[in-house]
Backbone as CSV, one residue per row, in Angstrom:
resi,resn,N_x,N_y,N_z,CA_x,CA_y,CA_z,C_x,C_y,C_z
1,MET,95.110,33.279,72.279,96.142,32.401,72.058,95.813,31.554,70.918
2,ASN,96.699,31.212,70.081,96.498,30.240,69.014,96.526,28.856,69.407
3,LYS,95.266,28.223,69.454,95.222,26.793,70.030,95.903,25.766,69.116
4,THR,95.849,26.095,67.754,96.619,25.134,66.717,98.029,25.231,67.009
5,LYS,98.569,26.376,67.201,99.957,26.544,67.474,100.438,25.773,68.787
6,LEU,99.561,26.090,69.689,99.847,25.362,71.024,99.803,23.780,70.889
7,SER,98.848,23.263,70.195,98.771,21.955,69.915,99.950,21.267,69.237
8,LYS,100.405,22.058,68.233,101.587,21.551,67.479,102.833,21.657,68.198
9,THR,102.941,22.708,69.120,104.147,22.728,69.874,104.191,21.784,70.949
10,VAL,103.118,21.491,71.680,102.907,20.444,72.510,103.335,19.078,71.959
11,SER,102.784,18.768,70.714,102.959,17.613,70.036,104.474,17.502,69.804
12,TYR,105.137,18.549,69.370,106.571,18.565,68.929,107.414,18.190,70.276
13,ILE,107.064,18.855,71.223,107.786,18.556,72.543,107.625,17.035,73.036
14,LEU,106.276,16.687,73.100,106.044,15.269,73.706,106.238,14.192,72.853
15,ARG,106.268,14.417,71.566,106.463,13.374,70.558,107.858,13.163,70.117
16,HIS,108.495,14.321,69.880,109.853,14.403,69.186,110.984,15.002,69.891
17,HIS,110.938,16.180,70.430,112.081,16.927,70.938,111.839,17.719,72.217
18,PRO,111.752,16.960,73.266,111.616,17.618,74.503,112.833,18.368,74.922
19,GLU,114.030,17.933,74.446,115.255,18.633,74.719,115.385,19.999,74.209
20,ASP,114.493,20.249,73.112,114.563,21.708,72.687,113.966,22.706,73.645
21,PHE,113.158,22.209,74.577,112.637,23.043,75.662,113.279,22.662,77.042
22,ASP,114.339,22.021,77.061,115.213,21.660,78.283,114.136,20.676,79.182
23,LEU,113.518,19.776,78.479,112.684,18.837,79.130,113.197,17.455,78.865
24,LYS,112.924,16.503,79.817,113.253,15.062,79.599,112.102,14.349,79.887
25,LEU,111.614,13.467,79.030,110.478,12.702,79.263,110.860,11.401,80.153
26,ASN,109.914,10.963,80.926,110.100,9.690,81.655,109.914,8.519,80.598
27,PRO,110.329,7.334,80.960,110.059,6.224,79.923,108.600,6.045,79.683
28,ASP,107.674,6.395,80.362,106.212,6.292,80.096,105.720,7.460,79.160
29,ALA,106.707,8.263,78.718,106.499,9.404,77.781,105.842,10.659,78.468
30,SER,105.854,10.559,79.811,105.299,11.793,80.464,106.413,12.723,80.933
31,VAL,105.893,13.952,81.268,106.661,15.054,81.864,105.814,15.698,82.905
32,LYS,106.347,16.390,83.916,105.450,16.961,84.803,104.796,18.128,84.200
33,THR,103.507,18.211,84.385,102.727,19.317,83.778,103.140,20.547,84.075
34,ASP,103.602,20.917,85.307,104.265,22.334,85.649,105.474,22.573,84.894
35,GLN,106.355,21.568,84.615,107.496,21.711,83.913,107.181,22.077,82.391
36,LEU,106.230,21.302,81.786,105.781,21.624,80.427,105.246,23.168,80.393
37,LEU,104.422,23.448,81.364,103.904,24.802,81.429,104.895,25.758,81.466
38,GLN,105.874,25.602,82.333,107.063,26.593,82.340,107.843,26.675,80.991
39,ALA,108.028,25.525,80.420,108.798,25.532,79.232,108.180,26.180,78.059
40,LEU,106.752,26.172,78.215,105.952,26.823,77.026,105.788,28.265,77.239
41,LYS,106.126,28.837,78.413,105.874,30.204,78.772,106.592,31.215,77.767
42,GLY,107.762,30.638,77.256,108.599,31.557,76.323,107.876,31.887,75.048
43,LYS,107.109,30.896,74.638,106.310,31.041,73.447,104.955,31.510,73.585
44,PHE,104.252,31.017,74.769,102.877,31.417,75.025,102.805,32.252,76.411
45,LYS,103.011,33.420,76.450,103.098,34.165,77.670,102.026,34.032,78.671
46,ASP,100.837,33.949,78.239,99.691,33.980,79.128,99.212,32.515,79.341
47,LEU,99.813,31.641,78.956,99.389,30.210,79.087,99.196,29.758,80.472
48,THR,98.085,29.073,80.743,97.776,28.600,82.138,97.619,27.157,82.062
49,LYS,97.519,26.427,83.166,97.222,25.049,83.314,95.901,24.808,82.811
50,ALA,94.938,25.681,83.025,93.660,25.527,82.530,93.619,25.350,80.974
51,ASP,94.469,26.112,80.272,94.636,26.080,78.742,95.195,24.674,78.384
52,LEU,96.052,24.175,79.104,96.450,22.714,78.765,95.393,21.843,79.084
53,ILE,94.722,21.953,80.057,93.432,21.097,80.410,92.538,21.078,79.338
54,GLN,92.245,22.365,78.673,91.334,22.469,77.611,91.773,21.776,76.319
55,LEU,93.137,21.966,76.174,93.853,21.272,74.996,93.618,19.647,74.999
56,VAL,93.945,19.150,76.110,93.784,17.756,76.372,92.387,17.329,76.100
57,LYS,91.359,18.060,76.717,90.028,17.742,76.719,89.312,17.847,75.412
58,ASN,89.737,18.835,74.681,89.116,19.179,73.363,89.869,18.613,72.123
59,ASP,90.829,17.967,72.394,91.667,17.267,71.261,90.806,16.197,70.617
60,SER,90.311,16.254,69.577,89.419,15.200,68.846,90.270,14.083,68.548
61,LYS,91.482,14.070,68.302,92.213,12.977,68.058,92.882,12.219,69.152
62,GLY,92.566,12.686,70.358,93.088,11.956,71.585,94.613,11.828,71.692
63,ARG,95.374,12.948,71.184,96.815,12.978,71.234,97.459,13.075,72.635
64,PHE,96.724,13.616,73.527,97.410,13.814,74.819,96.543,13.267,76.083
65,SER,97.092,13.024,77.077,96.415,12.642,78.362,97.193,13.068,79.550
66,PHE,96.523,13.138,80.596,97.092,13.409,81.987,97.253,12.197,82.811
67,LEU,98.269,12.128,83.606,98.538,11.044,84.585,98.553,11.692,85.866
68,GLU,98.436,10.740,86.853,98.574,11.225,88.265,97.729,12.543,88.574
69,ASP,96.501,12.432,88.342,95.570,13.669,88.686,96.105,14.978,88.052
70,ARG,96.455,14.918,86.845,96.955,16.091,86.012,98.367,16.594,86.482
71,LYS,99.098,15.713,87.291,100.358,16.189,87.524,101.448,16.069,86.532
72,ARG,101.110,14.998,85.657,101.829,14.698,84.547,101.150,14.720,83.185
73,ILE,101.733,14.889,82.126,101.067,14.939,80.862,101.972,14.264,79.826
74,ARG,101.286,13.573,78.796,101.975,12.932,77.820,101.331,12.834,76.491
75,ALA,102.078,12.630,75.521,101.416,12.428,74.107,101.071,10.951,74.185
76,ASN,99.993,10.568,73.542,99.507,9.110,73.567,100.068,8.345,72.554
77,TYR,100.513,8.908,71.533,101.068,8.210,70.362,101.967,9.086,69.496
78,GLY,102.624,8.617,68.650,103.325,9.496,67.654,104.869,9.675,67.962
79,HIS,105.388,9.019,68.960,106.660,9.290,69.504,107.866,8.689,68.570
80,SER,108.797,9.585,68.417,110.014,9.132,67.687,111.150,9.150,68.592
81,ILE,111.013,9.341,69.857,112.111,9.368,70.923,112.465,7.971,71.409
82,GLU,113.665,7.693,71.194,114.160,6.320,71.568,114.068,6.236,73.165
83,GLY,113.655,5.016,73.550,113.531,4.748,75.079,112.241,5.323,75.651
84,VAL,111.410,5.782,74.820,110.167,6.362,75.368,109.103,5.275,74.952
85,ASN,108.307,4.748,75.835,107.399,3.685,75.534,106.280,3.757,76.632
86,PRO,105.176,4.361,76.159,103.982,4.406,77.146,103.535,3.029,77.419
87,ASP,103.076,2.663,78.512,102.709,1.331,78.793,101.361,0.938,78.215
88,TYR,101.401,0.711,76.945,100.179,0.366,76.215,99.832,-1.105,76.562
89,GLN,98.421,-1.223,76.644,97.993,-2.657,76.735,97.466,-3.248,75.447
90,ALA,97.940,-4.324,75.193,97.400,-4.935,73.854,96.005,-5.161,73.886
91,VAL,95.316,-4.881,72.776,93.842,-5.110,72.698,93.596,-5.766,71.457
92,LYS,92.372,-6.315,71.265,91.748,-7.018,69.993,91.382,-5.814,69.074
93,PRO,91.887,-5.767,67.892,91.569,-4.759,67.121,90.213,-5.160,66.290
94,PRO,89.626,-4.108,65.543,88.546,-4.421,64.621,89.038,-5.360,63.498
95,GLU,88.247,-5.884,62.750,88.589,-6.866,61.608,89.626,-6.093,60.635
96,ILE,89.178,-4.803,60.359,89.971,-4.163,59.346,90.475,-2.773,59.832
97,LEU,91.611,-2.375,59.575,92.250,-1.106,59.878,92.874,-0.600,58.569
98,TYR,93.121,0.639,58.597,93.739,1.292,57.420,94.941,2.146,57.705
99,HIS,95.752,2.302,56.708,96.994,2.962,56.806,97.170,3.841,55.587
100,GLY,97.357,5.187,55.739,97.452,6.062,54.604,98.990,6.491,54.508
101,THR,99.433,6.507,53.181,100.764,6.900,53.029,100.895,7.537,51.643
102,THR,102.032,7.662,51.095,102.412,8.296,49.831,102.532,7.367,48.662
103,PRO,102.464,7.793,47.462,102.719,6.925,46.351,104.123,6.546,46.224
104,GLU,105.069,7.391,46.696,106.523,7.042,46.620,106.910,5.629,47.472
105,VAL,106.202,5.394,48.418,106.564,4.154,49.291,105.617,3.128,49.076
106,LYS,104.657,3.127,48.261,103.656,2.066,48.081,104.349,0.688,47.695
107,ASP,105.190,0.650,46.756,105.889,-0.478,46.253,106.689,-1.076,47.501
108,LYS,107.428,-0.215,48.119,108.294,-0.777,49.199,107.488,-1.364,50.319
109,ILE,106.244,-0.745,50.637,105.373,-1.369,51.643,104.849,-2.770,51.113
110,LEU,104.445,-2.813,49.774,103.951,-4.001,49.244,105.052,-5.235,49.282
111,THR,106.267,-4.791,49.282,107.416,-5.666,49.339,107.846,-6.084,50.737
112,ALA,107.940,-5.116,51.531,108.645,-5.350,52.855,107.634,-5.228,53.987
113,GLY,106.260,-4.715,53.765,105.467,-4.615,54.911,105.488,-3.171,55.461
114,LEU,104.673,-2.922,56.462,104.688,-1.644,57.143,105.669,-1.676,58.286
115,LYS,106.425,-0.659,58.368,107.544,-0.527,59.401,107.355,0.974,60.044
116,PRO,107.718,1.241,61.336,107.458,2.549,61.948,108.139,3.709,61.294
117,MET,109.251,3.484,60.481,109.870,4.615,59.809,110.092,5.853,60.562
118,GLY,110.953,5.730,61.601,111.371,6.969,62.383,110.449,7.220,63.538
119,ARG,109.453,6.519,63.622,108.506,6.566,64.809,108.661,5.318,65.584
120,ASN,108.057,5.159,66.761,108.217,3.953,67.589,107.152,2.896,67.235
121,TYR,106.075,3.172,66.503,105.111,2.316,66.109,104.439,2.773,64.698
122,VAL,103.868,1.756,64.093,103.035,2.045,62.808,101.714,2.425,63.344
123,HIS,101.227,3.512,62.677,99.884,4.188,62.984,98.814,3.543,62.107
124,LEU,97.796,3.071,62.611,96.611,2.567,61.753,95.365,3.264,62.269
125,SER,94.471,3.470,61.148,93.221,4.216,61.303,92.026,3.217,61.353
126,VAL,90.975,3.607,62.052,89.864,2.750,62.056,89.095,2.815,60.663
127,GLY,89.090,4.066,60.048,88.324,4.264,58.905,89.297,4.725,57.782
128,ILE,88.895,4.542,56.640,89.493,5.085,55.347,89.594,6.632,55.345
129,LYS,88.604,7.248,55.756,88.599,8.762,55.834,89.773,9.291,56.696
130,GLU,90.005,8.769,57.906,91.048,9.236,58.757,92.373,8.828,58.058
131,ALA,92.434,7.511,57.580,93.817,7.287,56.902,94.133,8.126,55.786
132,LYS,92.992,8.628,55.026,93.457,9.454,53.797,93.668,10.827,54.366
133,LYS,93.047,11.328,55.539,93.597,12.622,56.044,95.025,12.539,56.590
134,VAL,95.398,11.508,57.122,96.806,11.321,57.557,97.628,11.445,56.346
135,ALA,97.401,10.703,55.284,98.198,10.781,54.027,98.167,12.063,53.275
136,LEU,97.126,12.806,53.416,96.944,14.129,52.811,98.020,15.092,53.252
137,ARG,98.435,14.826,54.438,99.515,15.751,55.007,100.800,15.662,54.314
138,ARG,101.015,14.577,53.595,102.188,14.386,52.875,102.191,14.327,51.441
139,THR,100.985,14.189,50.895,100.836,13.974,49.489,99.398,14.386,49.041
140,LYS,99.274,14.752,47.704,98.054,15.129,47.209,97.243,13.818,46.554
141,GLN,98.178,12.652,46.520,97.520,11.427,45.963,97.741,10.302,47.001
142,PRO,96.892,10.369,47.851,97.121,9.422,49.025,96.872,7.875,48.538
143,VAL,97.665,7.096,49.182,97.580,5.591,48.895,97.140,5.008,50.344
144,ILE,96.059,4.316,50.208,95.449,3.618,51.423,95.609,2.179,51.372
145,PHE,96.141,1.626,52.472,96.285,0.207,52.687,95.279,-0.372,53.614
146,LYS,94.645,-1.404,53.134,93.668,-2.110,54.045,94.523,-3.168,54.857
147,ILE,94.250,-3.230,56.229,95.038,-4.126,57.050,93.969,-5.230,57.567
148,GLU,94.439,-6.471,57.444,93.578,-7.432,58.034,93.940,-7.580,59.549
149,ALA,93.684,-6.720,60.277,94.192,-6.455,61.732,93.640,-7.689,62.582
150,LEU,92.456,-8.138,62.524,92.021,-9.183,63.408,92.636,-10.497,63.004
151,LYS,92.917,-10.757,61.799,93.688,-11.957,61.348,95.089,-11.889,61.875
152,ALA,95.689,-10.732,61.746,97.110,-10.658,62.365,97.091,-10.681,63.859
153,PHE,96.073,-10.162,64.459,95.960,-10.281,65.958,95.931,-11.731,66.386
154,ARG,95.067,-12.566,65.646,94.901,-14.037,65.975,96.103,-14.817,65.693
155,GLU,97.025,-14.292,64.846,98.241,-14.960,64.523,99.461,-14.470,65.330
156,GLY,99.208,-13.759,66.414,100.107,-13.237,67.246,100.559,-11.820,67.269
157,GLN,100.147,-10.990,66.446,100.435,-9.578,66.261,99.791,-8.740,67.337
158,ASN,100.581,-7.905,68.077,99.932,-7.024,69.089,99.518,-5.782,68.495
159,PHE,98.300,-5.183,68.983,97.802,-4.032,68.653,97.469,-3.149,69.927
160,TYR,97.584,-1.746,69.901,97.413,-0.953,71.025,96.432,0.116,70.579
161,LYS,95.379,0.294,71.239,94.506,1.546,71.015,94.920,2.617,71.816
162,THR,95.097,3.656,71.155,95.711,4.899,71.867,94.740,5.966,71.826
163,ALA,93.804,6.008,70.890,92.748,7.066,70.809,91.614,6.453,70.185
164,GLU,90.558,7.130,70.001,89.316,6.579,69.707,89.350,6.006,68.382
165,ASP,90.136,6.499,67.360,90.186,5.917,65.972,91.699,5.521,65.710
166,ILE,92.509,5.381,66.590,93.961,5.087,66.229,94.418,3.784,66.893
167,PHE,95.068,2.869,66.182,95.754,1.832,66.674,97.225,1.822,66.340
168,LEU,98.061,1.215,67.107,99.432,1.127,66.892,99.841,-0.234,66.834
169,THR,100.835,-0.635,66.120,101.505,-1.931,66.027,102.961,-1.782,65.769
170,ASP,103.837,-2.839,66.068,105.226,-2.655,65.844,105.591,-2.559,64.404
171,GLN,105.099,-3.553,63.587,105.309,-3.544,62.255,104.218,-4.571,61.611
172,LEU,104.024,-4.557,60.352,103.104,-5.638,59.712,103.707,-6.157,58.543
173,SER,103.575,-7.435,58.500,104.060,-8.150,57.391,103.087,-8.003,56.099
174,THR,103.590,-8.126,54.991,102.789,-8.170,53.743,101.497,-9.098,53.702
175,ASP,101.652,-10.231,54.534,100.601,-11.120,54.512,99.168,-10.402,55.009
176,TYR,99.299,-9.278,55.612,98.024,-8.770,56.266,97.625,-7.421,55.496
177,LEU,98.346,-7.106,54.347,98.123,-5.892,53.701,97.579,-5.983,52.260
178,SER,96.741,-5.188,51.868,96.289,-4.920,50.533,96.047,-3.597,50.167
179,LEU,96.094,-3.203,48.976,95.654,-1.863,48.599,94.261,-1.643,48.625
180,SER,93.704,-0.717,49.327,92.306,-0.433,49.494,91.725,-0.047,48.042
181,LYS,90.591,-0.418,47.818,89.815,-0.142,46.472,89.502,1.382,46.409
182,ASN,89.645,2.140,47.518,89.284,3.550,47.591,90.518,4.414,47.171
183,ASN,91.557,3.820,46.646,92.680,4.654,46.171,92.404,5.365,44.988
């Protein structure tokens, strides 16, 4: 079985289009694990619950998690589905976070700040390397923004840690953004 294809398909379903597989997510972004497994059988005939467990366990980006003793599964971040909102707990972020993007939107971000743009939250990375990796999915010339996250937090901005190196926030004012010197 192609594990990359499985991961991308599960991401597609749990982040963006569960309806394409006749699934409906709960407001906490979860679906019954058995229902997801059944929906995936058309594409992955030999798929087992053990395969899903391994997918969650071995995903270095922490994209997925189980709830209720593996009875439910969800994507931890990256949702574009309206009305889906995992119960994230606000946390104190590190002093600096980073956001990778394309040159085409650089000036817009410098003017208007960071906005979710089709997702439910803005994604921020702990390191420049990860932010660059995110940007490289869309461009060969990544633009990296440096975010004064701790300052924003102290001034009332909420941050949510969803995976080891990923934080989310609703949006960010230009007051907390600057271009990284690593561009």
